[in-house]
C-alpha distance (Angstrom), angle and dihedral (degrees) to the residues before:
residue distance angle dihedral
M1 . . .
E2 3.78 . .
V3 3.81 125.5 .
I4 3.81 116.2 -162.9
N5 3.79 119.8 -170.9
N6 3.83 118.9 -156.1
F7 3.79 89.1 17.9
L8 3.81 94.6 175.8
P9 3.80 127.9 35.0
A10 3.82 110.1 -91.4
E11 3.82 95.2 -107.3
Q12 3.82 93.6 51.5
F13 3.79 92.2 45.5
S14 3.80 92.0 48.0
K15 3.82 91.6 57.0
L16 3.79 92.0 47.8
E17 3.81 92.5 46.4
Y18 3.80 91.3 48.6
S19 3.81 91.0 53.8
L20 3.80 97.3 46.9
M21 3.80 96.3 41.6
S22 3.80 94.4 45.9
P23 3.81 116.3 116.1
K24 3.82 86.2 -130.9
F25 3.80 95.7 58.1
P26 3.84 111.0 111.7
W27 3.82 115.3 -116.4
Y28 3.80 124.1 178.8
Y29 3.80 125.0 -146.5
Q30 3.82 117.2 -120.3
D31 3.81 120.6 -172.2
R32 3.80 90.8 -148.1
I33 3.79 139.2 45.2
A34 3.80 109.4 -161.6
Y35 3.81 105.4 -4.8
A36 3.78 138.9 9.8
D37 3.81 110.5 -84.7
D38 3.83 93.2 14.2
G39 3.81 89.9 135.1
G40 3.77 94.7 -119.8
Y41 3.76 135.3 104.6
Q42 3.77 137.3 -162.7
F43 3.77 142.8 161.1
T44 3.79 118.5 -107.7
H45 3.76 140.5 -176.2
P46 3.82 117.3 -154.3
F47 3.81 108.8 -146.7
Y48 3.78 98.8 170.1
H49 3.79 141.0 -6.3
S50 3.80 122.1 -179.5
N51 3.81 90.6 -135.6
Y52 3.81 91.3 58.3
G53 3.82 106.9 23.0
S54 3.78 120.4 -135.4
T55 3.78 106.5 -0.5
S56 3.79 100.6 178.2
Y57 3.76 138.2 58.2
H58 3.82 85.4 -139.9
F59 3.83 95.1 57.8
N60 3.81 94.2 110.0
I61 3.82 94.0 64.2
F62 3.81 85.9 80.5
N63 3.82 98.4 54.8
A64 3.83 93.0 105.9
T65 3.82 91.9 44.0
V66 3.80 93.5 51.2
E67 3.79 90.3 47.4
R68 3.81 92.9 48.8
L69 3.83 90.6 49.9
G70 3.81 89.9 54.4
V71 3.80 92.9 -127.0
R72 3.80 114.7 -169.9
Q73 3.80 96.5 172.4
L74 3.79 121.8 18.1
Y75 3.80 118.3 -151.9
R76 3.79 103.1 171.2
I77 3.79 146.5 -14.1
K78 3.80 115.4 -165.3
A79 3.80 131.3 164.8
N80 3.80 121.5 -146.5
L81 3.79 126.6 -157.7
N82 3.80 115.5 -167.4
P83 3.82 114.4 -170.8
Q84 3.79 119.1 -131.3
T85 3.80 115.9 -85.8
T86 3.81 130.4 -163.0
S87 3.82 90.9 -118.6
H88 3.79 130.1 18.0
E89 3.80 113.1 -83.6
R90 3.78 119.7 -165.2
S91 3.79 123.0 -151.4
A92 3.80 121.5 -129.1
W93 3.79 117.8 -80.3
H94 3.76 107.9 -92.3
I95 3.78 149.8 157.0
D96 3.81 111.6 -129.6
L97 3.81 98.3 -133.5
P98 3.83 109.7 12.9
D99 3.83 92.7 -173.8
I100 3.81 91.6 61.9
K101 3.81 105.9 82.5
V102 3.82 100.7 177.0
G103 3.77 125.8 41.0
K104 3.76 144.5 58.9
T105 3.76 139.1 -71.2
A106 3.79 118.6 -152.8
V107 3.79 125.0 -169.8
Y108 3.80 114.9 -158.8
Y109 3.80 117.4 -162.4
I110 3.80 114.5 -142.3
N111 3.80 100.5 -178.6
T112 3.77 133.9 28.1
N113 3.80 114.4 -117.1
N114 3.80 139.8 134.7
G115 3.81 94.5 -90.0
W116 3.80 123.4 102.5
T117 3.78 148.5 -175.4
E118 3.79 112.8 -109.2
F119 3.79 127.4 -160.1
K120 3.77 125.6 -149.4
N121 3.82 89.3 -118.3
G122 3.84 88.6 64.4
D123 3.81 99.4 -101.4
K124 3.81 117.2 135.1
V125 3.79 129.6 -164.5
R126 3.79 115.0 -160.2
S127 3.80 121.6 -135.7
V128 3.81 105.5 -103.0
S129 3.79 119.7 160.6
N130 3.82 115.5 -103.8
R131 3.83 91.6 14.8
M132 3.80 120.0 132.1
V133 3.79 125.8 -163.9
I134 3.81 116.1 -165.4
F135 3.81 123.2 -167.4
D136 3.79 142.8 155.6
C137 3.79 111.2 -70.0
N138 3.82 92.6 -123.6
L139 3.82 95.0 57.6
E140 3.80 110.7 112.8
H141 3.77 114.1 -127.6
A142 3.79 142.0 162.8
G143 3.77 135.1 -153.4
S144 3.77 126.4 -132.1
T145 3.77 128.9 -147.1
C146 3.79 120.9 -125.3
T147 3.79 129.9 -120.9
N148 3.80 101.5 -165.4
E149 3.83 103.5 55.6
N150 3.81 133.2 45.7
R151 3.80 91.5 -112.0
R152 3.77 144.9 2.4
V153 3.82 113.2 -135.5
V154 3.80 123.9 -168.1
V155 3.79 134.6 160.4
N156 3.80 121.2 -141.4
F157 3.81 121.0 -150.6
N158 3.78 121.2 -168.0
Y159 3.79 114.5 -170.6
S160 3.76 149.1 124.4
């Protein structure tokens, strides 16, 4: 696992943050987080899925991020927005794309809050804006909601 603070230069990150945190950015309600019937909910924005190609008008805001990650083959880019909760709620343990056996998952934190990404081995990565955590795609992980901000926003990249 690799954690990179200040992943993008400040000016690039600022533009990306402005887009995703804007009240005009389109988010879509999902009545699940990791699996159907997992009891959770979140808002998502699908930027890209290899089965469908570019799925969002906003796809190009991640050009610099994809380049910096060194992506050879992109499988998916998806943003998650978890609303604030009164106590931390963790999603189910999961692997983003179980059919992909070799590759990387990267979680990019858009806003700083007291939520985190937890790994089954006990490691935790706190939500700090412009932080990227990169790990093997088959490593089980879970996200946590935040209690100190209105929302927790992350972007997941799945690639090789």
